[in-house]
N, C-alpha and C positions, 0 to 999 in steps of 0.2 A: 061717517067713514067706516065705522065698524059694521054698519048695515050693508055696505057695499062689499066688504071683504068676505062675508059669509057666503053669499051666492056665488062668488067667483071660486071659492074653495070647493063648493059642492059641484059646480059645473066642471072643474078640473078633475075631480075624482070620478065623475060619471063619464067623462071623455076617456080617461085611462081604462076603465073597465070596458067601455064600448070598443076601444081600440084593441083590447086583448081578444074580445070575441071576434072581431073582424079578422085578426091574424089566425085565430083558431079555425074559423070557418074557411078561410082561404087555404090554410094548410090541409084541411080535410078535402077540399075540392082538388087540390094538386095531387094528393095521395090517391084519391079516387080515379083521377085521370090516368095516372101512372099504372094503377092496377088494371084498369080497363084496357089500355094499350098492350100491356104485357099478356093478359089472358087472351085477347083477341089474336095476337100474333102467334101464341102457342096453338090455338085452335086451327088457324089457317095453315100452319106448317106441320100439323100432325100427319103422320104417314102411318098407314096400317102395316103391321108386321104379320104375315100369314105364311102358313105352309101350303103345299100344293092341294091338299084336301080342302082346306078352308077357302083357298082361291077358287077352286073348281065349284064349290058350293055357292059362292057369291059372285060368280063370273059375270052375270048380267049387270049387276049394280056397280062393278068395279071397272067397267070399260072407260078408258081415258081418265081414270082417277089415279092420283099418285098412290103407289102401293109398294111395299117392300116384301119380297118373297125369299124364304129360306128353304132350300131343298138340296138333296144330293145331286152332284154333277154326274152327267152321263159322259164319261171321258171319250167314248167312241164317237161322239157326235161333234167334237170340237173342229171348227173350221176357222182359220184366221187368214185374212188377206193383208199382206204386209204393205201393199201400195195404198189401199183405201182405209186401212186400220179398222176393218169391220170384223168383229168376232161373232161367230154364230155357234151356239151350243144348245143343248137340251138339259133341262132340269127334270129328273125322273124320280118318282117316289111310288113304289109298287107298280101299279098299272097306269098311273097318271104321268103325262108327259107335257112339258111346257117348253116350246121353242123360244129362245131368247136371242135378240140381236143387240149387240153393244158396239158403239163406235168410239174407239179410243185405243190407248195403249193396253196391250194384254199384260196382266200381272205376271210377274216372274214365276210365281208358284202355282199358276193356274192348272197345269197338267197334274200336279201332285195333290191338288185340293180335293177334299172329300165332299164338301158342300159349298154352295155359293149363296151369298145374300145379294140379290139383285134389286135395285131400286129404280123404279121407272113407272111406265104406264102400259096397261094391257090394251092392245089394239083390237078393233072389231074383227080382224082376221084371226085372232087367237094368238098372235105373236106378241111376246112381251118386249117392248122397246126399253132397254135398260139405259139409264143415264149414269149409274154408278154400280160397280160390282165389287164385292168384297169376298175374298177367298178364305175359307176356313181350312187351315192346314191340318194334316193328320196329327193326332195326339200320340202317335206311336214312336216318338223320338226316344232313342235309347242312348245312354251314355256309353261310349266306347271304353273297353277295359284297357288301362294303360299297359304298354309293353314293358316287360321286365328286362 
């Protein structure tokens, strides 16, 4: 009987160490899968952030690609149709001009904005179809002096 007890104890010890390796390897596989899914989702959702000079230099490769553009707003070009909610405006930086079309509600501070961040796609016709716009308000806010 003592000869039977020894092999059983050895087998039990080897099963325990083998089980630990299985959990370790399984855990590594799960962590690897999570890391892969996370990295691949970041890469597919990455959007370029460009100014007008960079956009103009890369214009051919950015057609119909998601891109984010930051440029000064040309306030004289703003056109908004209340019925169709179509907002048309130009982004202008020095001698570069980018016409933008946005369908949606116009931000309240749009006319006071100094620059606009437009996210969308550049069409083959050169018009930027924006899906999201963010207005950067002027930083010239001054506190009023209290009346005495």
